[in-house]
C-alpha positions as CSV (number, residue, x, y, z in Angstrom):
1,M,87.7,79.7,117.0
2,P,87.6,79.0,113.3
3,S,90.1,80.7,111.0
4,E,89.3,81.9,107.6
5,A,91.4,79.1,106.1
6,S,89.6,76.4,108.1
7,F,86.4,76.0,106.1
8,P,86.8,77.7,102.7
9,A,84.1,75.6,101.1
10,E,81.5,76.7,103.6
11,T,82.6,80.4,103.2
12,D,82.5,80.1,99.4
13,H,79.1,78.5,99.6
14,A,77.8,81.3,101.8
15,E,79.3,84.0,99.5
16,A,77.7,82.3,96.5
17,A,74.3,82.2,98.4
18,G,74.8,85.9,99.1
19,A,75.5,86.6,95.5
20,L,72.3,84.7,94.5
21,S,70.4,86.8,97.0
22,D,71.9,89.9,95.5
23,R,70.8,88.9,92.0
24,A,67.3,88.0,93.2
25,A,67.0,91.5,94.9
26,D,68.2,93.2,91.7
27,A,65.8,91.2,89.6
28,A,63.0,92.4,91.9
29,G,64.0,95.9,91.2
30,S,65.7,96.6,94.5
31,A,68.7,98.9,94.3
32,C,70.3,97.2,97.3
33,P,70.3,93.7,98.6
34,P,68.7,93.1,101.9
35,A,71.1,93.5,104.8
36,S,70.4,90.0,106.0
37,A,71.8,88.6,102.7
38,G,75.2,88.6,104.5
39,L,74.2,85.8,106.9
40,S,76.9,83.1,107.1
41,N,76.5,79.4,107.3
42,D,80.1,79.1,108.7
43,Y,78.2,79.1,112.1
44,L,76.9,75.6,111.3
45,N,80.4,74.2,111.3
46,H,80.0,74.1,115.1
47,Y,77.1,71.7,114.7
48,S,78.5,69.7,111.8
49,E,81.6,69.1,114.0
50,V,79.6,67.8,116.9
51,L,77.4,65.7,114.6
52,M,80.5,64.1,113.1
53,L,81.9,63.3,116.6
54,I,78.5,61.9,117.7
55,E,78.5,59.6,114.7
56,M,82.0,58.5,115.3
57,A,81.3,57.8,119.0
58,G,78.9,55.1,118.0
59,D,81.8,53.1,116.8
60,D,84.6,54.4,119.0
61,P,83.8,55.2,122.7
62,A,87.2,57.0,123.0
63,I,85.6,59.9,121.0
64,A,83.5,60.7,124.0
65,A,86.4,62.7,125.4
66,D,86.4,65.0,122.4
67,L,82.6,65.3,122.7
68,A,82.9,66.3,126.3
69,D,84.5,69.6,125.2
70,W,81.6,70.6,123.0
71,Q,79.4,73.5,124.2
72,P,76.4,75.3,122.6
73,V,77.2,78.7,121.2
74,D,74.8,81.2,119.7
75,Y,75.3,82.9,116.3
76,R,76.3,86.3,117.8
77,T,78.9,84.7,120.2
78,Y,80.3,82.6,117.4
79,F,80.9,85.5,115.1
80,G,81.9,87.9,117.9
81,A,84.9,85.6,118.6
82,S,85.5,84.6,115.0
83,E,88.6,85.6,113.0
84,L,86.7,85.1,109.7
85,R,87.0,88.0,107.4
86,R,83.2,88.3,107.0
87,A,82.4,87.9,110.7
88,A,81.4,91.6,111.2
89,A,79.1,91.4,108.1
90,A,77.6,88.1,109.3
91,L,76.8,89.8,112.7
92,A,75.3,92.9,111.0
93,A,73.2,90.7,108.7
94,Y,71.9,88.8,111.8
95,D,71.0,92.0,113.6
96,A,69.2,93.2,110.5
97,L,66.8,90.3,110.5
98,P,63.2,91.0,111.4
99,D,62.6,89.9,115.0
100,E,60.2,87.1,113.8
101,S,62.9,85.6,111.6
102,R,65.6,85.9,114.2
103,L,63.4,84.3,116.9
104,A,62.5,81.4,114.5
105,F,66.2,80.8,113.9
106,E,67.0,81.0,117.6
107,K,64.3,78.3,118.3
108,L,65.9,76.1,115.7
109,V,69.4,76.7,117.3
110,A,67.9,75.8,120.7
111,A,66.6,72.6,119.3
112,M,70.0,71.8,117.9
113,D,71.7,72.7,121.2
114,A,69.3,70.4,123.2
115,L,69.7,67.5,120.9
116,A,73.5,67.7,120.6
117,S,73.9,68.3,124.3
118,M,71.7,65.3,125.1
119,A,73.7,63.1,122.8
120,V,77.0,64.4,124.2
121,F,75.8,63.6,127.7
122,A,74.4,60.2,126.8
123,L,77.7,59.2,125.1
124,Q,79.9,60.0,128.1
125,P,81.5,57.1,130.0
126,P,80.5,54.7,131.2
127,T,78.4,54.1,128.1
128,D,77.6,50.5,127.2
129,P,79.1,49.8,123.8
130,A,75.7,48.4,122.7
131,T,74.0,51.6,123.8
132,A,76.2,54.1,121.9
133,P,74.9,53.1,118.4
134,V,71.4,53.4,119.6
135,I,72.1,57.0,120.9
136,V,73.6,57.8,117.5
137,D,70.7,56.3,115.6
138,A,68.2,58.3,117.7
139,T,69.9,61.6,117.5
140,A,72.1,62.0,114.4
141,P,69.4,62.0,111.7
142,A,67.3,64.6,113.6
143,L,70.4,66.8,114.2
144,R,71.4,66.5,110.5
145,S,67.9,67.5,109.5
146,L,68.0,70.5,111.8
147,I,71.4,71.6,110.5
148,A,70.1,71.4,106.9
149,R,67.1,73.6,107.8
150,A,69.4,76.1,109.6
151,G,71.6,76.1,106.5
152,A,68.6,76.8,104.3
153,F,67.6,79.7,106.5
154,L,71.1,81.3,106.5
155,N,71.7,80.7,102.8
156,S,68.3,82.3,101.9
157,G,69.2,85.5,103.8
158,G,66.7,84.6,106.5
159,Q,63.8,84.2,104.0
160,M,63.3,80.5,104.5
161,L,61.8,80.4,108.0
162,P,62.1,77.1,109.8
163,P,58.7,75.5,110.6
164,D,57.4,75.9,114.1
165,G,57.7,72.1,114.8
166,E,61.5,72.0,114.8
167,A,61.8,71.7,118.6
168,G,59.3,68.8,118.4
169,E,61.6,66.8,116.2
170,A,64.5,67.3,118.6
171,Q,62.3,66.5,121.6
172,L,61.2,63.2,119.9
173,A,64.9,62.2,119.5
174,I,65.7,63.2,123.1
175,D,62.7,61.2,124.3
176,R,64.0,58.1,122.4
177,V,67.4,58.5,124.0
178,L,65.8,58.8,127.5
179,E,63.6,55.8,126.9
180,R,66.6,53.7,125.9
181,A,68.4,54.9,129.0
182,A,65.4,54.0,131.2
183,Q,65.3,50.6,129.6
184,R,69.0,50.1,130.3
185,V,68.5,51.1,134.0
186,D,65.6,48.7,134.3
187,L,67.6,45.8,132.9
188,E,70.6,46.6,135.2
189,I,68.3,46.8,138.3
190,G,66.0,43.8,137.4
């Protein structure tokens, strides 16, 4: 699990976003910032790491072994096992979110999980060296976009809800990968 020293830039960014949320709440006349202002984007390191490995696997098939170890993990599990100093506050902030906001974020996480898992599976040996870049091209931009939207949600203290169509974007990328795989099988059989 990540240590506090592992990703200081992410933690500093999350703390800065929390400070901005605090100032916004004060400007609105609130005596206390919303509890959800303590959300942490450190969680997204899990997805940034798999995205980096997916992109590298397009050029180096040996990376597939590192990818094989990646598993989806939800926000609560991530911070429940984390050694980060702010892990307890990040969990409390998550639990303080309104159900609608939390469910919208969890749908976004499910889309990231599905997309990353499909890419990890598709890049496992024996992957044709010509196919790996296609898998990367089909999945990496969509995963990067989903990670950015999740970051916006977390950095806004849960205020910037992801649009309902997030799962659709991931599904389109998954469909492209499956289509390429079917074409490859047809070529091998035919």
